[in-house]
C-alpha positions in Angstrom: 153.7 77.7 -120.0 155.0 76.2 -123.3 155.7 72.7 -121.9 152.0 72.3 -120.9 151.0 71.7 -124.5 153.8 69.1 -124.9 152.7 67.4 -121.7 149.1 67.4 -122.8 150.0 66.1 -126.2 152.0 63.2 -124.7 149.1 62.4 -122.4 146.7 62.3 -125.4 149.1 60.2 -127.4 149.4 57.7 -124.5 145.6 57.6 -124.2 145.5 56.5 -127.9 148.4 54.1 -127.7 147.3 52.3 -124.5 143.5 52.4 -125.3 141.3 49.6 -126.7 142.4 50.2 -130.3 146.1 50.1 -129.5 146.6 47.0 -131.6 146.0 49.2 -134.7 149.0 51.4 -134.0 152.4 50.6 -135.4 154.5 53.4 -134.0 153.7 56.9 -133.3 155.2 60.3 -134.0 155.2 63.3 -131.7 155.1 66.2 -134.1 156.2 69.6 -132.6 158.0 72.8 -133.5 161.7 72.5 -134.4 163.0 74.2 -131.3 161.0 72.1 -128.8 162.8 68.8 -129.0 164.6 69.4 -125.7 161.3 70.1 -124.0 159.8 66.9 -125.5 162.8 64.9 -124.2 162.5 66.5 -120.7 158.8 65.6 -120.5 159.4 62.0 -121.7 162.1 61.6 -118.9 159.3 62.0 -116.3 158.4 58.7 -114.5 154.8 59.2 -115.5 155.8 58.6 -119.2 158.0 55.6 -118.6 155.8 53.5 -121.0 156.6 55.7 -124.0 159.9 53.7 -124.5 157.8 50.6 -125.2 155.9 52.4 -127.9 159.0 53.4 -129.9 157.7 57.0 -130.3 159.7 59.3 -132.6 160.0 63.1 -132.7 159.2 64.8 -135.9 160.0 68.5 -136.1 157.6 70.6 -138.2 160.5 71.9 -140.2 161.6 68.4 -141.3 158.0 67.5 -142.3 157.5 70.8 -144.1 160.9 70.7 -145.8 160.5 67.1 -147.1 156.8 67.0 -147.8 157.1 67.3 -151.6 159.7 64.5 -151.8 157.7 62.3 -149.5 154.6 62.8 -151.6 156.5 62.2 -154.8 158.7 59.3 -153.9 157.5 58.0 -150.6 155.7 54.8 -150.0 154.2 53.9 -146.6 155.8 55.2 -143.5 159.4 54.6 -144.5 160.1 58.2 -145.6 158.5 59.6 -142.5 160.6 57.3 -140.3 163.7 58.4 -142.2 163.2 62.1 -141.1 161.9 61.5 -137.6 164.3 61.2 -134.6 164.3 58.5 -132.0 163.3 59.7 -128.6 164.2 56.9 -126.2 
């Protein structure tokens, strides 16, 4: 089932975000195939993932990352260009 990998990815992300090294994280990106944004949003609407809103996680489609990678490498500085192409989830 396709959403299983999304579910598992969100669980792993939360393990990192809520673990002992969480203070080192400044925002996270859930990177997935372009056509899966709806599935990502459906999974994040589950009560089990209610803490995700606190983490300000953004969705980053593969296509956006691939299509903008040269510009990011050439002109980007820090996380600003990545945030610019990512989409807010909650």
